[in-house]
N, C-alpha and C positions, 0 to 999 in steps of 0.2 A: 845078367841075371832079372825073370819077370819079377816087376812089385806087383804082391797081391794084397787087393784090400779087403781090409776088415769090414767086421759088420758094422761096425759105427761110424767107419767112413763110406760105405756104402747109403747107411741109411744118412747120412750129412749129403750123399751129395745126389738121393732120392730126393730131399727136402728143396734143395738148389735149384733141381729140373722141374719140380713141379712151382717152383717160384716163379723160374723163367720160362716157364711154358713150354717147357721143351726145347727153347732154341739159347741161345748163347746170352752170355752175360756179362756185368762188369763186377767183378769181388771186390769187397770192401777191402781187403788184405791179399797180394796176387802173390804173399809168399807163405801164406796160410797150408798148415801142414796136411789139410784132407787134398788142396789144389796142386799141391806137388806132388801126392802121391797119385792120383789121377792121372796129372799131365804123363808119369813116368808108365804107370800100367797101359796108359793109350784110352782114357774115356773119355780127354777130355786135349785141345790143343788150345792153342795160343792162336787167337784172331788179332788183326788190325783192326784200328777202328773203322778203317775205310770201309771194312765188312759193315759193321754198324751205322753208316754214313755219319760217323765223328772222325774226329782228325787225330787221335790220339792213339800213338804207336806199341801195339801190344798191351796193348791195359783189355782187352776182353777176351775170354774163353768158352769156345764154343765145344758141345758134347761131338764126340764121333759119332760114326754108325753103331761102332760097337757099345759104344758108351750107351749109346740109347737102346739099343735092343737089350741089354745086359739089364738096365733098371725098367725098362720097361715088361719083359719078362719076371723078373724078379717083383716087380708091383702089380702084374697078373696073376699070380701063381699064390701073392700072398692074400688078394682079395681074388680067389677061384673067378677071373673072369677072362675074356677075349683080351689077346694083346692090342688088337686094332682099337678094340672098347678103351683101354686104357690110356692109348696113344692117344685117342680123341677127347677124351677127359682131360688128359693132361693140356692140348693144345686150344681147345677150348677156354681154358682156366676155371673146369668146372671139376677137377678132382677132389675138390672139398666133398662133393656129395658123393662120392663113393658110397658110402653105406646107405643110402640110398637108393642107388643104382643095381646092387646088388646084393639079392634076398638068401637070407641063410637056407639051404637043402631043410632044416628040421619046421623049417616056417611053411614050406609048400603044402604039407598035409592039412595047416591050422585053416587055410585060405578056399579048402573044397566048401560049397554053398551049398545049402539043401536046396531046390528047386520042388517049386511047391504050385500046385494046379489050383484054378477057380473052377 
């Protein structure tokens, strides 16, 4: 049986994804309900510390390709932007600037300036 993630789970995973800059991370509690559901759903996988140059075994989680794609698509749809742009903002740590990076479609008309001649 496939595990389906709720919107609350997806929101929490999205925040983890942004905080980890799209990479893996060491969770505070590996037994967290969100992490265990994401592991069962295939959005996360466990990674040894060797993957992160640490020597701890099974202490880190990494976002799978499916998890990354789903989170980036969700983020891009919500902010009306391209998936590659959302991924770039996450990887560079500038996702907090998404409000200034994307302009509302309603604001486009207000920006039309009047050209004056001398």
